[in-house]
Phi, psi and omega in degrees: 000150176286159186242137174245131176252129177250126181232135172209180184288322185239153178293332178298316179296316181301314181294328178297313179293320179303313182297322179296310184294318182297321183294330182270317186259004174051231182253031182285336179229156175268134185240127173258141181239131180220136165257171187301324181295323180295322181297319182295333182267001181296128179285321182286340183064014180224138173268118182263096180208156176284324181223140176246124177256119187223144187279340182203160177291330178300320177286324180300321180298328180289332186241009187309321182290345180262001183256125179297147179293336181277352182279127178281149184252140171228119175270125188286134166269121187252161176209185180246165177281162176298322180296321180293321178291328177298320178296318181294316180295339181274354178294140183299138183300138178086359182292148175273122186233135177246128180258130179250121176231188188285340179204161179302314183290328177291326176295317179299320180296314182293324177299317179295324179295317181299315179297319182295330180277002169106004180275075184260002184275354181236161178261107184260137175218159180275148179301331184270358177274176182283095182260114182271344181286143177295152183302318185284355177261353182255155170261129180255128175257125178239149178258100181070216178280140180215141177266003187257003182292126179303150183293327184251028179296146179282248182283132178238125179247118178265114182264009178084164181299149176292157180241157173288134177283166187301321182295329178289323178298317178294322179298319178297316178300321180291316181299328182255016176055044181240026179296330180297328177290316180292331179300330182281357183232155173265098186301321183294313182288333179292332181236069180294343180281348180285130173256089188275147176261355179275072189296321180295314180295321179301316181295314181297318180297320180297315178296316182297312179300320180297313183289324178294322176297317179296318178296318180298316179298317180297315181297325182280336181265345179296138185275056178193158174279133180236127178231122176250136179229155176274187183298334180270357179094004180281135186279123177244352183222132186199102186270176186296322180294326176295319179298322180292330179278312186284331182066037174229139182285158182307316185300330184266005182241312185301137181069005174272160179275121186293330181294329178270323186280319184226070184290344179288338177280128189284056177287326187304313181299315183293318180292329181280317186255350184053042175239148182285156171243118187264122168042064176265131181274121180235171181246122177228122179054035177086355181261147169279122183240133177267118184244133174234130180239128182235142178288148173263112185222127178216130181053040178064016175251135182274136180238356179129217184207159177228138179249140172249122183242135174219137175294139182297322179297322179292323178295319178298318179297317181296317178300318181295318180296319179295318178299319180298319180289325181300316185265355175071198185274353187291333183258079178209152181265119183267334193256147175240178181296333178294339180277351178271107186278142173154139179241000179288155184297327183294314183285329178294317177298317180297319180294322181294319177297316181296321178299318178294325179293335183299326184285355183257164173256002182290156179292148179237136173245112179264123179241155182162158180294164178299137176086006182276348178098041181294317179292327177301316178294318181298319180293319180297319179298314179300314184290344177260002183263174177288351179266008189299332181280357179251183189287145168248108187252120182248139176219137177267110185293340180271358185266352183238145168292162189305311184296321180287324179296321182295315180292329177292318183285316187262343184077178181205156175268163179302132179079011183295329180201167179298127180093358180296136184296142178299132182090352181078186182207134175288145180274172182291334175298315179296315185294334180268009181307132184071357182243215185235136174250120181258114181257097181278150184050051184300332181289349178274356181288131180301152181302322182296325178282332177299324179297314182292323177296319179300320180294321178298318181294326181281313188264342182057043177208151181227160173232128180292155176297132180079006180243170178231005182274128178276127183245119178285135178227138177243099183225158171250132180262127168240119181249158182215150178201153173255011181254165177277098187292323181299316178297322178294325178293319180293328179275357181078019182267351179214137184296130180294318182296322178292319179304313180291332176291322183276328188273029179297315179238095181278140179225116182254123180271127184288146174288163185294328182291342176270002178223054185299334181297342183264351188298306183295321178296320178296319179299317178297321181294316184289318183297329179291329177294336176269359181071029183249154181227037180292158180247138177265137173283166180299322178297320180294318180299315181298318182296318181291323181289330185264002177281149187282338179049064180293335176267005176055217188298327179296317178292323177298318180297317178299324179296315181295320178298322176297315181295322178299320183284349175290334180073018181268147177279329180234131184252121177254177183298323182292344182273349183288150177303155190301328181293348182260012175282197180289113186296325179295321179294323179295322178296322177293325175297321183288340183269123182255137172275178184297322181295318180293322178296321180297319181297315183293324176298319177299317180298318181298319180296316180294323183290325179057232183287347180267017184301323181297324179291321178301313182296320180299316181297317180294323178293322178294322178292322177295317180297322180292322178296319179296331181264008177064041180232169173234148182247141172256176183298317183299316179299321180296318181296318182294320177294322178297317181297322180297335180252024177057036174244125183267115175226119178282165179296326178293319178295319179300319180297315181299315182298317182295320179296318180295320177300319180295323180300325181263012178063032177268333182224146170253123181259123179262146181290159177063232182263018181292337179072190182241147184230134177290142178265175176298320180293332176297323176295317178297316182298319182297323177292333186272325184299144180296144179260148175079000000 
């Protein structure tokens, strides 16, 4: 270690300076301490030190012969403590004060400091100046121990040993190349007892420390490793994230040459050519690390380079988090296999097959009638797969026109087309990276897009509309349709090669009519979700069990919701929606014989230009019948008015009478209202619509 020698008149002063330097620079330098008496007794007659810290030129002249010519000199700037200044400021205004220090020039220096610090209310003079006042009339200020206090002095105020001012502390740090140590500390706050007269330096230090603290906080909170080097490759900046990646402590890295210490980071190219290196994957401590190195250049002057390091695994997690935020909560799988209700052998077998498919990454084609729960199965498969922690992105291919569907799937760059969002937009393929993309109604996808989808499945890469950058995607495709895809392939309506790409794992969802054992259980399950506890009669159960359920579970749910809103405790067959009656009977109603067709033709002729009003009235009567209600003329007029159709009560009466004439409606007296007949149902199906 380099050596600092501290020399002063008294050992008390020497120790005061020593304690200040030692507390800030710790054991970074070796410190020798000498008072004037020690120098006189030196056998070697030479002070062997790299730097000599001395309070005055007057003292230097006394020991000049003992100081080596190679020793650098530092003359100390001294000041007083705040406690000492408080004592001086408490002296009565106008008092005659004499200051005693270790030498005349040192006394003059401290007097100027006292005046500079604002003690202008007293008359200060040096002990060595011409003092005409008697000793007992003066106040004497001494700095620590002093041999110069007159024997008959009156009041004596001891303000303590002088202290090194801030600029002297910084000078010592500079001489020993230890400013980096001082940089880590707030020198001003470390010595709150110092009353400094260097106001400009104090202000600059405060601003510097504030900005360095802000920079330090920024470097420690930035989500990347940061390493800064100068033009020679010596490391001057090294944050905590860099330490976590490199696995080396600051002490073993700072001021080291990065080209020797960390040759895997591409600093050499940047320092030599002053050109950046963009996102190069390197290996550090067994991890894949993405490193970018940029030159530090300002006003055409080179200052070195800075590297930004991120673990590749961290980047992937960040990318996934950002994608999740981009698409929000809408693209997630909520359902599991436990949410698929059913105890019949057909649905249990289907669920078992789907569970086995979950463990694969192969494409799945789910087929089944509308309302069977194809997306429910797709979500359950995703949540049981290894991709469950990533996104489940669903898109209905039949809900978008061709141009919009392409931009949704592939995304687009800024300016790709008129109306393209500023900054572009990632496509659903990108957003589903590492997860599952569910393509519902896949058979509605245009042939031109089928070709592009096939390429994505083959190459696992996409290019945004208006862009040229290839984006790798790792996704699993689950497609679904309610159509016969094989027939569409044979007719040339769906690409055969895409069909085989999607149909690697085929899954057919059984219709509700093939799992009748689940119908009553499903009704109980659904009604509980509505908070209802209605009871079905045996007749109602038979009717529900024997219905074809062309809309499957979706239609069943609508039926249960209707029954819940009836507010009845017991549901009989007559309470079921009309579509749940005897289907054979409904077919008979829909079939008209020649006589019935002739009657309806006559009705159309009689209605003439008012046919729309006739149809409206008949539709309202059917709706009322389904809701177990009856309608009167006034109710019909009010409903017509609500739909911007003008029908007077007289017109309504005429229409109802004509309906009754043809046995389409039964009119009851009083408040009994009117009721549509079976023939009325047939007639309504026959009458022209629109």
